KOLMITOR-19352 format. One record per residue (C-alpha): residue in one letter; y negated, z, x. Coordinates in steps of 0.5 Angstrom, whole numbers, plus 500, padded with zeros to 3 digits. Layout:
N
AYZX
...
// end
This chain:
979
M063626252
P059632248
T063634242
T056637239
P049634239
H045637244
P041642242
Q034641243
T031648240
T034656241
D034655233
E038649234
L042653240
Y043659235
Q045655229
A051651234
L053657237
Q054660230
E058654227
N063655234
D064662232
R067660225
R072655229
P079658231
Y080660238
G084654242
R081648247
A076645241
R072652241
T072653249
V069646250
T064647245
A062654248
E062650255
E058645252
L053650249
V052654256
D050647259
A044647253
A042654253
E041653261
Q035648259
F030654256
A026658259
E028665256
P034668258
V037671252
P039664249
L043663255
I046671255
H048669248
A051662250
L055666256
F058672251
E060666247
L064662253
Q067669256
E070670248
A073663248
Y076664255
T079671253
Y081669246
G083662248
S088665253
E084662260
P084669264
R082666271
K075663268
S073670263
P071674270
V067668272
V063667266
F062676266
A059676273
R054671270
L052676265
L052682270
T048678275
L043677269
F044684267
D042687274
E036682275
Q033683268
P036689264
D030689259
V032682255
F039686254
D037690247
D041695245
R047690242
L047686248
R047692252
H053694248
M057687249
L056688256
F059694258
W065693252
R067687256
F068691262
K075692259
W075684258
V075683265
A080688267
N085686263
A084679265
L085681272
R091684271
Q094677267
L093674274
P098675280
E094672285
I089677285
P091683290
L092690286
A086693291
S082688287
L084691281
R083698283
Q077696286
W074693279
L076699276
T072703280
E065699279
M067700271
R067708272
D061707277
R057703272
Y059707266
E056713270
K050710272
A049709265
G051715262
L057712258
G064717257
L069715261
Q074715256
P074707256
Y075706264
Y081712263
G084707258
Q084702263
A087706268
Y093707264
Q094700262
L094699270
A099704271
T103702265
H102694268
V104696275
G110701273
E107707276
D109714273
T104714267
T104721265
L098723268
A094717266
Y096718259
E093724259
L087723262
W086717257
A089720250
G086727252
R079724252
T074724246
R073717244
T066714245
R063707242
L066704247
S072706247
D078700244
C078700237
E083705233
A088701232
C089698239
E089705241
I094706236
C098701239
E098703246
R100711244
A106707240
L108704246
Y108710250
H112713246
L117707246
T117706253
A120714254
G125711249
D123715243
D122710237
E121715231
R115718234
A113711236
L113709229
R109715227
A104713231
W104706229
E104708221
P096707220
V096700223
L103697220
A100700214
G094695214
K089702215
E087700221
S086693224
C082688229
Q082682233
E089683236
E092688231
P096689226
A099682229
R100686237
S103692234
L108689228
S111685234
Y113691238
A115695232
L120690230
L126692234
P125700233
L124699226
L132695226
R134700231
T132707226
G135703221
R129701217
T132693216
D127691210
R121694213
A123690219
R124684216
E117685212
L113686218
H117680221
L114675216
T107678215
G106679224
Y109672225
R104668220
G098673224
C100669231
R104663231
R101657235
N095663237
P095662245
S092668246
M098672242
S104667245
G107674247
E108677240
V110670238
G116670244
R117678241
H118674234
L123669237
E127675240
F128678234
C130673230
A135672236
L137679236
T139678227
G143672226
N137668226
E137664231
A137657227
R130660224
G128661232
L129655234
E125653228
L119658230
L120655237
A118648235
E112651231
N110654237
R111648242
S104647244
L104654247
F109652253
D102648256
E097652252
V098659255
D094659261
S095666263
P101668268
L103675264
D103671257
Q106666259
L112671262
D112675256
F113668252
L118665257
T122672256
G123672249
V123664249
E130665254
V133672249
L133666244
L136660248
Q141665251
R143667245
V144660242
E147657248
F152664248
L154662241
G156655243
H150651241
G147649248
E147641246
L142643240
P136640241
A130645243
A123644243
G120645250
Y115643255
A112636253
G113630256
R121629255
P126632251
W130638251
T137641250
V137649249
S141649256
G136645259
L131648256
R134655258
A135654265
E127651265
V125657263
R129662266
G127659274
R119660271
A120667268
D123669274
D118666279
L112669274
A116677274
A117676282
R110674283
F107680279
D112685282
A110683289
R103684287
N104690284
G109693290
T114695285
T120691280
A117693273
H116686271
T124684273
D126691270
R123689264
R125682264
R132684265
A132689260
R130684254
L135679256
D141685256
R140686249
A145686244
P144683237
L142689233
A144686226
A149681225
A146677220
L139680218
E137675212
L129674214
T127668209
L130665203
R131660207
T138662210
R140657215
G145657221
L145653228
D150648224
D144647219
V139645225
A144640229
P141633230
A140629224
A145624223
P148620217
V151625212
A158625213
A163629209
P162636209
A166641212
A171645208
R170652206
T177653206
A180649211
A184642209
T191641212
V190634215
P196631218
D194629225
A199623226
L194617224
P199613219
E200619215
L193621215
I191614212
L197615207
R195622205
A187620204
R189615199
E195619195
S189625195
E184619192
A189617187
E190624185
G182625185
H184631190
P178635193
D182634201
A181626201
Q174627202
V176631208
C181626210
W176620210
A171624214
R177624219
L178618219
R171615219
T170618225
L177615228
A175609226
A168609229
A172610236
R171604241
D179605243
Y181606236
T187602234
H190601228
P197603226
D202597225
D206599219
P207595213
A206603209
V199603212
G197596211
P192592215
L185595218
V181591213
Q184596208
L182602211
R174599212
A175598205
D178604203
L172608208
L167603204
A169605197
D169613200
E161612202
A159608196
G162614191
R157620195
A152615195
G152615187
E153623188
R146622191
D144618185
E143612190
F146608185
A143600188
D146603195
A153605191
A153599187
A152594194
L157598197
H163598192
E161590192
E162590200
A169594199
A171589193
A170583198
L174587203
Y180589198
D180581197
D181580204
A187584204
G190581199
L189587193
P186585187
A187591184
H183595188
A178589189
A177590181
L177598181
A171597186
R167591182
A168596177
Q165602179
A159597182
L158595175
L157602173
A152604179
A148598177
A148600170
E146607173
T140604177
P133607172
A130602169
E122602169
G117601163
P116604156
D122601154
G126604160
A132608156
E132602151
A134598157
K138602160
A143603153
A143596153
A145595161
L151600159
T153597153
A154590157
T157594163
H162597158
A164590155
S165587163
L169594164
V174592158
R174584161
L176587168
Q181591166
E185586161
E184581166
T186584172
P194584174
G198588177
L194594176
A197601177
P198607172
H192611176
Q188604177
E188603170
A187610168
R181610173
L178604170
L179607163
R175613165
L170609167
R169606161
V169612157
T163614162
A159608161
L159609153
A158617155
L152615159
R150611154
L149616149
Q146620153
T141616155
S140613147
G141620143
S144615138
E149618133
E152611132
H153612139
V158618138
A164615135
P165610140
V165615146
F171619142
A175613141
E175611148
V176618151
D183618145
L185612149
L184615157
H188621154
A193618151
F194613157
A194619162
T199623157
R204617157
H204616164
D203625166
I196624171
A194630170
G187629173
Q186624168
I188628162
S183634164
G178628166
A178626158
L178633155
L172635159
L169628156
R171630149
A167637150
S162633154
T160628148
Y161634143
A155637147
I151632148
S152629140
G149637139
D156640136
L156646141
P161650138
A166645138
A164644145
V166650147
T173650143
E175644147
I172647153
D177653152
A183649150
L182645157
L181652161
D188654158
R191648160
L188648167
K190655168
T198652167
H198645168
G192644173
P190640177
A186647180
W180644182
H178642175
L177649174
P170650177
R167644174
T170646167
L167653168
G161651170
L160646163
R162652159
G157656163
R151651161
L154651153
Q153659153
L146657156
G145652150
L148657145
R143663149
D149667151
A146668158
Q151673159
A157670158
A154664162
H153668168
A160670168
D163663167
L158660172
A159666177
E167665177
A166657178
L163659184
R167664186
L173659185
A169653189
A169657194
D177655195
W176648196
P172643201
S165645201
D160640196
T167636193
I165641187
D158641185
T155647187
T148645187
R149645180
L152651179
H147655183
G141652179
D144654172
L146661175
A138661177
E137659169
A142665167
C139670171
M132668169
H134670162
L138676164
G132678167
R134678174
P129674177
D130677185
E138674184
A135668181
L131666187
R137667191
H141661187
L135657187
T135657195
R142656195
S142650191
A137647195
E140648201
A147645198
D142639196
L140638203
R147638206
R149632201
G143629203
S139629197
R132631200
T128630194
D132634189
A132639195
F125639196
C124640188
T129646187
Y125649193
S118648190
N121652184
A124657188
A117658192
Q113658186
L118664183
S117668189
L109667189
D110669181
L115676183
G109677188
H113676194
V108673198
E110672205
D117670203
C114665199
I109663205
A115663210
L119659205
L114653205
D112653212
S120652214
L120646209
L113643211
A115643218
E122638217
P121631220
D121627215
I115631211
A112631218
A113624218
G110623211
E117620209
L117624202
D114623196
D107625197
R105628190
L111633192
V109635199
A102636196
Q105641191
L109645196
R102645200
L098647194
T103653192
R102655200
A095655198
R095659193
A100664196
L095664202
H090666197
A094672194
G095674201
E088675203
D088670208
L081666204
K080662210
A086658211
A088658204
T080655203
A082650208
E088647205
F085647198
V079644201
A084638204
L088637198
A082637194
A080631198
E087628198
S088628190
A081625189
G085619191
W090619185
D087615180
D094616175
D093623175
P086625174
G088631171
S092634178
H085633182
A081637176
M085643177
I086643185
A078641185
A076647180
E081652185
T078649191
A071651188
V073658187
L075660194
L069657196
G065661192
E070667194
S067664201
G060665199
E059657200
F056655193
D053649196
R060647197
A063650191
R058646186
E061640190
A068641189
A066643181
D062637180
Q069633182
A073637178
L068636172
A069629173
A076628174
H076632167
A072627164
R078623165
D084628163
P081634160
R084640163
Y079645158
E082652159
Q083651167
L076648168
S072653163
G076659167
C074657174
L067655171
R066663169
E070665175
L064661179
A058664175
R061671176
L062670184
Q055667185
A052672181
Q055678184
R054676191
Q047673190
G044678184
P037675182
D037669187
G044667185
L042667177
R040659176
G046657180
A051661176
L048659169
A049652171
F055654172
L056657165
A052651162
D058647164
A063651162
A059652155
R060644155
I067644156
A068649150
D064644145
E069639148
A075643147
R072645139
A071638138
A078636140
A081641136
Y084644142
E087651142
A087655148
R093659150
G089665153
R082668151
N078664146
L073659150
D067661147
T068669146
A070669154
L064665156
A059669151
Y063676155
E061672162
H054671160
G054679160
R057680166
V053675170
N046677167
A047684169
Y049682176
A043679176
G038685173
E037681166
Y040686162
E037685155
D040678156
A046681158
L047686152
A046680147
A050676150
L056682149
E054683143
K055675141
A062676144
L064682140
A061678134
L066672136
L071677137
G071681131
E074688131
P082689133
G087690128
P093693129
E097688133
D092684135
D093682142
R086681143
A084688143
G084690151
E079684151
W075687146
A075694149
E072691155
C067688152
V065694149
R065698155
L061693159
A056693153
G056701153
A054701161
V049695160
E046699154
G046706156
I046706164
Y042700166
L037699159
E037708159
R038708152
P045713152
A045715145
P046708141
A051707147
L054713147
A056712139
R058705141
V063707146
D065713142
A067709135
A071704139
V075710142
S076713135
R078705132
L082704138
T086711138
A087710130
L090703132
G095705136
H091702142
T091708147
E093704153
E086701153
L082708152
E081711160
P076706161
L071708155
T073715155
S070715163
L064712160
A063716154
A063722159
R058719164
L054717158
R054724155
D052726162
E046722162
E043724155
// end
């Protein structure tokens, strides 16, 4: 079934060809190109068919279908031989250019005999000579064939590289790559990199470059110690080739780079993103290149002991790393053997073996902001207790393990989580046999213990409803075991978890405070009515009572709620001191300091914390030190002493490494350190802490919190100008299974996509950025509860469409933004976007675009009027002065210079002359500059223009605004020349 309407006229055909040319390479574009060839054959004239055949050959070539490209070219060559006059200069140039495409396609097919490849080059040479064309392109293809076969390339290289370029030579970027690869093959990394520099620096590019050169340059950069450059070019280069069937070899080299730099987890992630290449690449030579890179990665992962990990491979079945490696090895070995048999050498097998035998070039090069190891990409499973960074000593004997877990739990020791995790695994086994030991108790007690631990971890993830249910279930099992004190403690924890569940509605805080008051009363009754409580259990109940009142104070902020917290803290502290329960003594003192902080008395809180730290260093428990230092760090942030905060938080993080990971809240420590770093002007360090905070949240199972933190990290990265880091981070996040399955909050995902779209725009990938913005604008149109966000997204979308020259679509997007703005005003942002659209249209279209540009400015004027009526004060430029300036610029672009000058005079009047401390001096100077240019150059009145500019220079100089002078002095010099 046709994918496009069948063109009925040649005009419709050419329009369809233009539309198809804008599509990305792949099956959709190729199928459409095939249909358009069929459509072109209905017309009597041959030229439409020639254009359609050229489009089809391009689709086959860049869609990695080399078998079909020569067939299409044969038709074109026949048409040329039969009707050479219908080929104008452009079509003739394209025909002779594509001799090289066919030579390249034939090299990629091992079933084509070597004699046929040489015969085609002879045909190319004869055709070029007959047409009077230079032979440098022919010798270039002869050199590439020699390289492919594995012959001595010295003479072939000189015959090509020593010749003068012609109009049909490969582009500069492609020839630079071939020269660099020649030196690379000779083992001269430095010379290869020198040859590559114009491409690596972005000075030369084409359809395939710089992506091709970047992929080859990665390992030489590492070998010569340029690791930062290699990292940068990996991020840039991978984005230029991912999921592209015609660049599968480049993708393979990026996978190899990951494998050789300690980034195997990222390699598996990129492999999953490019899974379609296993089936979409029809070129055997590209398949060999891709599969060898894949095997380098899989071989490394298997060597590191992770062969059981899932891996993305051929469609139709699941793969493990080991299974996919075996499959890939067999296919790649066969392809290399077929090419070598055709060529009569062992070149492809030897090259493949050299890649597979390479040792890692870096132990752990940090490629992205999201540094992960292979343990982090293990199959998803219920969140278990985290592995210890400092391994805990866990008894081997089951009775001792159970007793140790309970003892550690009662003490509040971090080893408890490690013990429970081990017990959870053992108890879940089919052959588990519970010890027949009175000291251990019955199996039902152990099951209750495990449920209570699971409930505690759910509460740490703020999953309060789940935590409450699990605690209740544990309480019931403790009742079955005949342990009423244990059951009471579990029910107390269930009560508190239920009270912590966020309340909905405008009175949510008040309702939550009331619930916590009721919970505290219930906890008091529960403690009074439960007989047989051990001291550690009674202390925990007292701790829960304090926590309930502290949470109430935190929720309400009411001064009357402060004293009850201190009273309960005193009870807990006295009881714990009487029974020498060190952990609860420390907990009481920490709660007292926190209460001072919540009530606003930060100095008193610091005094309490200092006393607690002295006690902890003397009496312990040591595992309370990281948390206490973390609190002191947050207090120092509140007191605006970022340096002291950083020192405390860094020390807390260092001490946390002494205990099983995530038993200390490193998520919070990293987050607070990021804040301290920002206050200290160290944003790059802040960025590292943000990403580590997010990864810690992921390990704890708090995925929403993790993605929120990652969103902040991505925005900070973009703000710092680390565009490729930002894009790489967001690409990794958006590929997460729960995001792909639509399980994460859609607004959070939209924020991630929005930041990525802005990063793509900043990275000058206008096409990809516009596509993402258009999609987001369509989705956000349905956000009835948040029209302001839709207004912002639609406005940004309109600007990008304007930058793409699509002003009709930009107008539609702007109208959407204005409609949403009417419901939830965004004065400044909308005004700025409309002014930018006006500038773009006038600049691109000149007088023809003036009407549309003025329509955008009329909308901006209405927004300025609305803002003035609403007494809105812009944070940036005044909306009226900015609008007047834009009227001046737009009219100048359109050649309406008198109107432009009048508008700029209005802008200057609105601004008024700047003062010594005036932050509008730059805006005023720009208005003067543009007014002077319009008046002196375009209206040809240099004398008054020069007087205007000279007066501005004198005023700015007198006021000390020397940074604004250069554009004005340059204009003044030009105006003097005009006089």
